[in-house]
C-alpha positions, 0 to 999 in steps of 0.5 A: 705909651702905655700898657695894653691893661691900663688902656683897656681901664680907661677906655671900657665903661660896660657893666661891671668894669672899673670905668663904667663903675666910676662913670655911673657915679654922674648924671650922663645924657642919654636922648635930647628932649627933642627926641621924645617928642610927637604922638610916640615919646618913646625911644631904644637907645643903648647906653654904656653896654645897656639896653635900654628904653626911654619914653614919656608917659601920659603925665609928663615924666620920664622913664628909663627902663631895661629894654627887655620884659623881665617876664619874658624877655621881648621889646619894650620899645614896642610897648604900648604907653598909657598915662602912667606907664610902658605896658609890654604887648606880649602878656600886658605887663605894666611899669611904672617909669620908676620900673614898678610893676603895676599890672601883670593882669594874667596872673590870679587876683590875689597874685603877689608877683606885681607888688614884688616885682621891680624892673631896671629902672634909672632916674631921668631928668631935664636939663638945658634940652638934654635928658640926663641918667642915673646909673649908679649905686645910692641918690644921685649926686647934684647937679652943679651950677654951671652957666649951661644948666642955670641959663634960660631956656631961651639962652641954649640950644641942645643937639648930639652926633654918632661918632663910631669909636670909643668915647675917649678918643674923642674927649682927648681930642676936645681937649687937645689945643694944638689940633685945632692950628693944623686939624681946621686949618683953612686957607683962607678967612670967611666973612665974620658976619656969617659966623653964626652958629659956627667955631673958629669963624669969628674974629677976635675981640682985640684985633682984627685978626681973624680967627682962622689966621690966628689957628693959621700962623700961630703953631706953638704955643704955650699950654697952661694946666690948672687943677680945678674943683671940677676938673682943670682949666686949660690956657693956650697962649699963641703969643702974636708980637707987641707983647700980646698974646692970644689966650684961649681958656678951655675947661675938662669938665670930669669925667668926660666933658668938656667946656669951651669957648664958640665965638664972641656970645657963645660956649659949647658944654659937651659930653662924650657918651659911650654906646658901648666900648666902639660907639658914643654920642656927643650931646652939647650945650650952646648957650648964649651970654647975648641975645637969645638963641637962634634955635631954627637956624642952629637947627637948619644948620646942623640938619645938614649935616647929621641925618635923623633919627640917629643923628648919623653924620652925612660925612662919614667913614663910607664916603671917606667924610668927602674928602676932596684932594683938590679941597686939600691943596687949595681950601682946608686942611684936610680936603673935608670941608669946612664943618669942624666936626667932621674934621674930629669925627675923622681923627677919632674914628681914624685910630680905630675903635679904641685906640691903641695907646700902647703905640703913641708916643706923646709931647710937650703938647699933649700936657693937657691928656696927660692931665687928664689921664692921670686924673681918670686913673687917680679917679678909678682908685678912688672910687675902686676905694669906696671914696668918693671921687671928684663932681661927685657932689652934694648939694651944699658942693654943688653951688659953689662949682659954676661957670666955668670961664670960656675965653677967647681973645686978645690980650697982654701976654705977661698979664694974661690971667688978669685977661681971661679974669676980667674978660669973663667977668665982664661977659657976665655983667652983660647976661641978664640971665647971671647969677650972682657968683658964688 
């Protein structure tokens, strides 16, 4: 268990907090590209406790600026989009994507007010269907050369969803390798030919045993955590007999992302991004190493579960996540349907708006969570001293941060390290878009 002071330190990310200062050192997802399409590409949003407006001007440049006009505080979300910026509807003040004031049309011709005025603004870049923003000091860091960023657009798909609790709860669920045997347990195995776009529905690569059966029957895995240049790697080993083990390799990408295998062809790169301290969005990039992603099918599946424009889950705490006691007895461990995102959402939200970690009791199987909290505390301390924490990359270092390997299959229990490395290398050789490893 943690002290109340430490729990606050690692969960709060608003302006001026130590956590907020650290998280702002990194590029963070701010919106999906698809949210800024149509005739009026502008959207108000809240990010790390700041009220902002993201927009695309007439020249295709993205801007992220403070939501309230610095003149009299009116709402720029209702501003007029123009070719070179965003104009306030109150007095016509106009701001470029970089926050520079471009016009104050009611001021005298010789006024210097406009030239001296720069509104709050943050740089934005597009990566694989997500608009990332940098809200920190100085020059933004370089992007790592992760698979999800170097794959062509044909082989990636991005989506997001709202979760009504603190961001850290969801991140810690994502790096917890044990909960899949319980929270995501299915009592019957589905047809793997219908597995596209779904997790834990494949058959394992090296056996006819369905993934749902492996998770259901082998509930005490061995867990190994290995530090890396991006965070750490988690190997989850379930010995299934005859000298074989189910090997699942997942990754914590500091500060608030994880990367995991989804299926034989796809991986998921997922960020948990604070709206404020009691709500957040998950953003995911699905990356295919095989055929191009069927974006229409992926989007159709997810729109059955999420409601636009705010990507609110249709199953949520207001309707008890669709809980059905008969289903819980006969079909699924939770009784909340077949979508594992709903299961995770319930687990995270049921902890409360901000989990009280003064009351928790961690066990041996929580090895990855313990490792993450240690890394987070270390990075908070380094950042507070003015040092450079992990994953704040310059261009030279960014080229060395690649992959990471995401593996799910059956291999020899004694040589599991060789197995995952060979499996990862083989998949990369068959991916036409894969760049040579550095």
